[in-house]
Every structure is written in structure tokens, then in C-alpha cells.
MIGUMAR-994955 format. One record per residue (C-alpha): y, z negated, x; residue number from 1. Coordinates in Angstrom, 1 decimal. Layout:
BEGIN
north:Y, up:Z, east:X, nr:NUM .
...
//
This chain:
BEGIN
north:98.2, up:-101.9, east:111.7, nr:1 .
north:97.1, up:-98.3, east:110.7, nr:2 .
north:94.6, up:-95.8, east:111.9, nr:3 .
north:94.2, up:-92.1, east:111.0, nr:4 .
north:90.9, up:-91.2, east:109.2, nr:5 .
north:89.2, up:-87.9, east:108.4, nr:6 .
north:86.9, up:-88.7, east:105.4, nr:7 .
north:83.9, up:-86.8, east:104.2, nr:8 .
north:84.5, up:-84.9, east:101.0, nr:9 .
north:83.3, up:-86.5, east:97.8, nr:10 .
north:84.8, up:-84.5, east:95.0, nr:11 .
north:83.9, up:-83.5, east:91.4, nr:12 .
north:81.8, up:-80.4, east:90.9, nr:13 .
north:83.4, up:-80.0, east:87.4, nr:14 .
north:86.1, up:-77.6, east:88.4, nr:15 .
north:86.1, up:-77.2, east:92.2, nr:16 .
north:86.3, up:-73.4, east:92.0, nr:17 .
north:89.5, up:-73.5, east:89.9, nr:18 .
north:93.0, up:-73.5, east:91.4, nr:19 .
north:95.0, up:-76.6, east:90.6, nr:20 .
north:97.3, up:-76.2, east:87.5, nr:21 .
north:99.1, up:-78.4, east:85.1, nr:22 .
north:99.0, up:-78.3, east:81.4, nr:23 .
north:101.7, up:-79.3, east:78.9, nr:24 .
north:102.8, up:-82.9, east:78.5, nr:25 .
north:103.1, up:-82.8, east:74.7, nr:26 .
north:99.6, up:-84.2, east:74.4, nr:27 .
north:100.6, up:-87.6, east:75.9, nr:28 .
north:99.6, up:-90.5, east:73.6, nr:29 .
north:101.3, up:-93.9, east:73.9, nr:30 .
north:99.7, up:-97.3, east:73.4, nr:31 .
north:101.9, up:-100.4, east:73.0, nr:32 .
north:100.3, up:-103.2, east:75.1, nr:33 .
north:102.7, up:-105.9, east:73.9, nr:34 .
north:105.4, up:-108.0, east:75.7, nr:35 .
north:107.5, up:-104.8, east:76.1, nr:36 .
north:104.8, up:-102.9, east:78.1, nr:37 .
north:103.2, up:-99.6, east:77.2, nr:38 .
north:101.0, up:-96.8, east:78.6, nr:39 .
north:101.0, up:-93.1, east:78.0, nr:40 .
north:97.6, up:-91.3, east:78.6, nr:41 .
north:96.9, up:-87.5, east:78.9, nr:42 .
north:93.3, up:-86.6, east:79.7, nr:43 .
north:92.8, up:-83.5, east:81.9, nr:44 .
north:96.5, up:-82.8, east:82.5, nr:45 .
north:95.6, up:-81.3, east:85.9, nr:46 .
north:93.1, up:-78.5, east:85.8, nr:47 .
north:91.2, up:-77.5, east:89.0, nr:48 .
north:91.2, up:-81.1, east:90.1, nr:49 .
north:88.0, up:-80.7, east:92.1, nr:50 .
north:89.7, up:-78.1, east:94.3, nr:51 .
north:92.7, up:-80.3, east:94.8, nr:52 .
north:90.4, up:-83.3, east:95.7, nr:53 .
north:88.7, up:-81.3, east:98.5, nr:54 .
north:92.0, up:-80.1, east:99.9, nr:55 .
north:93.7, up:-83.5, east:99.9, nr:56 .
north:90.6, up:-85.3, east:101.2, nr:57 .
north:90.4, up:-82.8, east:104.2, nr:58 .
north:94.1, up:-82.4, east:105.0, nr:59 .
north:96.1, up:-85.5, east:104.1, nr:60 .
north:96.8, up:-87.8, east:107.1, nr:61 .
north:94.9, up:-90.7, east:105.6, nr:62 .
north:95.5, up:-94.2, east:107.1, nr:63 .
north:93.1, up:-97.1, east:107.2, nr:64 .
north:95.3, up:-100.3, east:107.1, nr:65 .
north:94.7, up:-103.9, east:107.8, nr:66 .
north:96.6, up:-106.7, east:106.1, nr:67 .
north:97.0, up:-110.4, east:106.4, nr:68 .
north:95.0, up:-112.3, east:103.7, nr:69 .
north:95.6, up:-116.0, east:103.9, nr:70 .
north:94.3, up:-117.0, east:107.4, nr:71 .
north:92.7, up:-113.8, east:108.4, nr:72 .
north:93.4, up:-110.0, east:108.8, nr:73 .
north:91.2, up:-107.8, east:106.6, nr:74 .
north:90.6, up:-104.1, east:106.0, nr:75 .
north:92.4, up:-102.6, east:103.0, nr:76 .
north:89.4, up:-101.2, east:100.9, nr:77 .
north:90.8, up:-97.7, east:100.5, nr:78 .
north:92.7, up:-95.1, east:102.5, nr:79 .
north:96.4, up:-94.5, east:102.0, nr:80 .
north:99.2, up:-92.0, east:102.5, nr:81 .
north:102.8, up:-92.6, east:101.5, nr:82 .
north:105.7, up:-90.3, east:100.8, nr:83 .
north:109.3, up:-91.4, east:100.8, nr:84 .
north:112.0, up:-89.9, east:98.5, nr:85 .
north:112.7, up:-86.5, east:99.9, nr:86 .
north:109.5, up:-86.1, east:101.9, nr:87 .
north:107.4, up:-83.1, east:101.0, nr:88 .
north:104.2, up:-83.8, east:99.1, nr:89 .
north:100.9, up:-82.4, east:100.5, nr:90 .
north:100.4, up:-79.8, east:97.7, nr:91 .
north:102.8, up:-77.8, east:95.5, nr:92 .
north:101.1, up:-78.9, east:92.3, nr:93 .
north:102.0, up:-82.5, east:93.1, nr:94 .
north:105.6, up:-81.5, east:93.5, nr:95 .
north:105.4, up:-79.7, east:90.2, nr:96 .
north:103.8, up:-82.7, east:88.6, nr:97 .
north:106.6, up:-85.0, east:89.8, nr:98 .
north:109.3, up:-82.6, east:88.5, nr:99 .
north:107.5, up:-82.3, east:85.2, nr:100 .
north:107.3, up:-86.1, east:84.8, nr:101 .
north:110.9, up:-86.6, east:85.8, nr:102 .
north:112.0, up:-84.1, east:83.2, nr:103 .
north:109.8, up:-85.5, east:80.5, nr:104 .
north:110.8, up:-89.1, east:81.0, nr:105 .
north:114.5, up:-88.5, east:81.9, nr:106 .
north:115.8, up:-90.1, east:78.7, nr:107 .
north:113.7, up:-93.3, east:79.2, nr:108 .
north:113.6, up:-93.5, east:83.0, nr:109 .
north:117.3, up:-92.6, east:83.7, nr:110 .
north:116.5, up:-91.1, east:87.1, nr:111 .
north:113.8, up:-88.9, east:88.7, nr:112 .
north:110.5, up:-90.1, east:90.0, nr:113 .
north:111.0, up:-90.3, east:93.8, nr:114 .
north:108.4, up:-92.0, east:96.0, nr:115 .
north:104.7, up:-91.2, east:96.0, nr:116 .
north:101.5, up:-92.8, east:97.3, nr:117 .
north:98.0, up:-91.5, east:97.6, nr:118 .
north:95.0, up:-93.7, east:97.5, nr:119 .
north:91.5, up:-92.5, east:98.5, nr:120 .
north:88.6, up:-94.5, east:97.2, nr:121 .
north:85.8, up:-93.3, east:99.4, nr:122 .
north:82.8, up:-95.0, east:97.8, nr:123 .
north:81.9, up:-97.7, east:95.4, nr:124 .
north:83.0, up:-100.4, east:97.8, nr:125 .
north:86.7, up:-99.3, east:97.8, nr:126 .
north:89.0, up:-100.9, east:95.2, nr:127 .
north:92.5, up:-102.3, east:94.6, nr:128 .
north:92.9, up:-105.9, east:93.4, nr:129 .
north:95.0, up:-107.1, east:90.4, nr:130 .
north:98.7, up:-106.5, east:91.0, nr:131 .
north:102.0, up:-105.2, east:89.5, nr:132 .
north:104.2, up:-102.7, east:91.4, nr:133 .
north:107.3, up:-105.0, east:91.6, nr:134 .
north:109.2, up:-103.3, east:94.4, nr:135 .
north:112.9, up:-102.5, east:94.0, nr:136 .
north:114.0, up:-102.4, east:90.4, nr:137 .
north:110.4, up:-103.0, east:89.2, nr:138 .
north:110.8, up:-106.7, east:90.1, nr:139 .
north:113.7, up:-107.2, east:87.7, nr:140 .
north:113.9, up:-104.3, east:85.2, nr:141 .
north:111.7, up:-101.9, east:83.2, nr:142 .
north:110.3, up:-99.0, east:85.3, nr:143 .
north:107.5, up:-96.5, east:85.3, nr:144 .
north:104.5, up:-95.7, east:87.5, nr:145 .
north:102.6, up:-92.5, east:86.9, nr:146 .
north:99.1, up:-92.1, east:88.2, nr:147 .
north:97.3, up:-88.7, east:88.4, nr:148 .
north:93.6, up:-89.0, east:89.1, nr:149 .
north:91.2, up:-86.5, east:90.7, nr:150 .
north:87.6, up:-86.8, east:91.8, nr:151 .
north:84.9, up:-88.9, east:90.1, nr:152 .
north:86.1, up:-90.9, east:87.1, nr:153 .
north:87.0, up:-94.6, east:87.8, nr:154 .
north:88.2, up:-97.3, east:85.5, nr:155 .
north:91.8, up:-98.5, east:85.6, nr:156 .
north:91.9, up:-102.1, east:84.2, nr:157 .
north:95.0, up:-103.7, east:82.7, nr:158 .
north:95.6, up:-107.4, east:81.7, nr:159 .
north:98.6, up:-109.5, east:80.8, nr:160 .
north:100.0, up:-111.6, east:83.6, nr:161 .
north:98.6, up:-115.1, east:83.2, nr:162 .
north:95.4, up:-114.0, east:81.5, nr:163 .
north:94.3, up:-112.3, east:78.3, nr:164 .
north:92.2, up:-109.5, east:77.0, nr:165 .
north:91.5, up:-106.7, east:79.5, nr:166 .
north:92.3, up:-103.0, east:78.7, nr:167 .
north:89.9, up:-100.5, east:80.3, nr:168 .
north:90.9, up:-96.9, east:80.8, nr:169 .
north:88.6, up:-94.4, east:82.5, nr:170 .
north:90.5, up:-91.9, east:84.7, nr:171 .
north:89.2, up:-88.8, east:86.5, nr:172 .
north:89.2, up:-85.0, east:86.7, nr:173 .
north:93.0, up:-84.6, east:86.4, nr:174 .
north:93.7, up:-87.4, east:83.9, nr:175 .
north:97.3, up:-88.8, east:83.8, nr:176 .
north:98.4, up:-92.3, east:82.9, nr:177 .
north:102.0, up:-93.6, east:82.9, nr:178 .
north:102.7, up:-97.3, east:82.8, nr:179 .
north:106.1, up:-98.1, east:81.5, nr:180 .
north:108.4, up:-100.6, east:79.9, nr:181 .
north:107.8, up:-104.1, east:81.3, nr:182 .
north:104.3, up:-103.2, east:82.4, nr:183 .
north:104.8, up:-103.9, east:86.1, nr:184 .
north:106.3, up:-107.3, east:85.4, nr:185 .
north:104.3, up:-108.6, east:82.4, nr:186 .
north:100.9, up:-106.9, east:83.1, nr:187 .
north:98.7, up:-106.3, east:86.1, nr:188 .
north:96.4, up:-103.4, east:86.9, nr:189 .
north:93.4, up:-103.0, east:89.1, nr:190 .
north:90.7, up:-100.4, east:90.2, nr:191 .
north:87.3, up:-102.1, east:90.5, nr:192 .
north:84.6, up:-101.2, east:92.9, nr:193 .
north:82.5, up:-98.2, east:91.6, nr:194 .
north:82.5, up:-94.4, east:92.2, nr:195 .
north:84.6, up:-92.5, east:94.8, nr:196 .
north:87.8, up:-90.8, east:93.8, nr:197 .
north:91.4, up:-90.1, east:94.7, nr:198 .
north:94.6, up:-91.2, east:93.1, nr:199 .
north:98.2, up:-90.2, east:93.5, nr:200 .
north:101.0, up:-92.3, east:92.0, nr:201 .
north:104.7, up:-91.4, east:91.5, nr:202 .
north:107.3, up:-94.1, east:91.2, nr:203 .
north:111.0, up:-94.3, east:90.7, nr:204 .
north:113.3, up:-94.9, east:93.7, nr:205 .
north:112.8, up:-98.0, east:95.9, nr:206 .
north:114.9, up:-99.3, east:98.8, nr:207 .
north:114.6, up:-97.1, east:101.9, nr:208 .
north:113.1, up:-99.8, east:104.0, nr:209 .
north:110.1, up:-100.1, east:101.7, nr:210 .
north:107.3, up:-97.6, east:101.6, nr:211 .
north:104.6, up:-99.2, east:99.5, nr:212 .
north:104.0, up:-98.6, east:95.8, nr:213 .
//
């Protein structure tokens, strides 16, 4: 079940007067997590993220979803918007970001980033639980998920499947993180409850019948 929602704006005052713009990707730094997984991180890849936050928060057709959880139906603690392969993204800079990432990772990924999903964390109560994005090829083979964060900084947590030490990466104000290798199969990630913010994720192609990241 989904409903449309028009949220109040809760962006960063850091750069809200600047137009959104991307920097170069040559500053990406890779961290090997182990078990074939890695992450690339580039702080501040997107300039003018405050302006983009306000535009997306106001104009994206956000959906409030409800999902079955064991024996009850519960509210999903964030707002969502999905974009299939070929569907236009809600701002040109997001299209530019997808094209830049597809070009940068062409040798490793083997195909362009295709689907996209936006998550809006409205306040400290919104979150996403531990999971791996194991849709399509991600369930069987190495894949990549790229996350571009705007709005107030939030922590992205990563941990090995089955337990182990947790890796904490703060993201906000245009930061980019790319999870690659076996990360979606051998590691999990989560966004805990804290400050409001907005995330957009790009993922390689998935079967047409599936829309979730």
C-alpha cells in the first residue's frame, strides 16, 4: 500500500544558495572490507546539495509505504520514490551523476547503472534496517550500489553478514559512497535513527518486474 506525501523541508543551510553541481571522481578512495567487499567514498562530490535537497523534498512524488512484518502490517520509516531503467530522474544533476558513475565504473561493472531509488528520512525516527540489496544479479554475483547523500549528515553502518565489527561512515552534504564487489551478499548496511536527510541510490539493472533497491 502506498500514499503520496508532501513533506516539510528540512535541508542543510550549508550550501542552499548554490546550484547543484558535480565535482570530479578522481578523489574516490577505496577501502577493502574483506570477503571480497569494498567501498569507495568521496566527500562533497555534489556541491549545492542544500538547494537540491529543497527541490527534491518539495517536488518528488514521495510515497509512504506499509509492509508486512511477521504477523502485522507496519509503516515503512521513511518516504520513497523509485525510478525504473529508462525513466527520467527528478533533476538533471542526478542524471549527470548516474552517467558519470557508469563511465567511471564501466570496466568493473560491465554495464551502466540503471535503476534508482530515493529515500527521504524526515526526522530522527526514520531509518532503514540491516539489509543487503540482493535483487537481480546482486543475489548471485558481484554488483555495485552507489549512494549520494544530501541534507543533514547521517551515519551509514556496515557489518559482515553473520556478525562482526561494524564500520560507520557519516554521509551528508553531497557525499558519495559506492558499495561494490561482494558487499551486497557478504555485508549488510543500515541507516540508524537520527537526523533528517535524503538519499538517492543508483543500482545496476534488475528484472523489469522488480522496482525496489
